[in-house]
N, C-alpha and C positions, 0 to 999 in steps of 0.2 A: 461589599460586593466587588468582585474583581472585574475590571473592564477587559474585554478581549484585546489582546495585544499582538495577535498574529498578523502577519502581512496579508495572508490570504484567508478568507473566512472558511471554516470547516462546517460540514454538515454530517450529522449522524446518519448512518445507513446500515443495512444488513444485506450485503450483496455477496453471493458466492464468488470466489476468485481462485486463481491458481498462481502459485509462485514457482518459478523455474530457476534452478541454480546454474552455475557455469558448466557443471558436468551433466546438464540436462535432466537432473532429478526434478520431479515435480511434487508439490505438496498442495493439497486442497486447503484453503483458508477462507475466512469470512472477513470481508472488508467492513470495518467498524465505523470509520469516518473517512472523509476525503476532502481534499482541497486541490487547487491547481499547483500547489507546492509540495504536497505530501499526503500520505495516507497512514492509517493505522489498520493493521491486519491482525487477526487472531487465529490461532490454530493449535494443533495438538503437539504431542511429544516429538514428532518428526521434525518440527521446526528447530528444536534445540540442537539437532545434529547438523544443521546447516552451518558450514564454515567457509571462509574465503579460500581461494585457491592457494594463496601464500599467507602463512601465518603473520599476523600483524597488519595485513592489508584490510581495508574495509570490505564488508560483505556486500556485494552487488547482486541483485536479482532481477528477473523479468517478472512483471506482474501482468496477468491477463484477467479481464473481467468485462461484463457486458452492462451497458447502460441502455436506456429505452431506445435510443436511436442507432447505436452501433456497438461493436466490440472495441474495447480499449486495450492496447498493448503498450507497455511502457517499461523503461529501464530505471531501476531505483537503487538507492543505497540505504542500508539499514543504519539508522542514526541512533537508535536505542532498542534494547530488548528488555522485556519485563515479563517475569514469570508470574502469572495470576494464580495458578494452583499446580498441583502435580501433573495434571493433564492439559493445562492451558498456558500458552505463551503468546505474548503480543510483540510485534515488531512495529516500530515507528519508521516509516520509509520517507526518504526525501526523493523527489522526482528528479532524475538526471536527464532523461530524454523521452520525448513523446512526439508523434507526428502532429502536424498543425491541425489537421481535421479532427483528430481524437481530442486534442486540447480544446478546440472550440466546442466539441460535444460535451466535454467535461465541464467547461465553464457554463454552458447553457443549462446543463443538469443542475449544477450547484445553484445558479441564480434562481431557477424554478423552485428549488427546495427552500430557499431563503425567503420566498414571498409568502 
């Protein structure tokens, strides 16, 4: 059995979300899991076309989703991409910035899911 070695605990979810690129293109995705340090999102073929503004730079995106108490808006960096099938792609996102109130809401939500 593998012990959990993440700094922040993750919870599995199924929350509709939206990714926004630097050029304001938006893609509907599904939030698969989340923590206060990062998220896993899953979407279709349109995610493959997402590229950073400068070749070789990391891809940074804005993620918008709703929790029970409020909407959460955050700035994230894609730390890995994994193709699940011809029509399904996953992005592992590292959280770069989020406002304090949304972070508290996220932490409260995660703690409630872990109980």
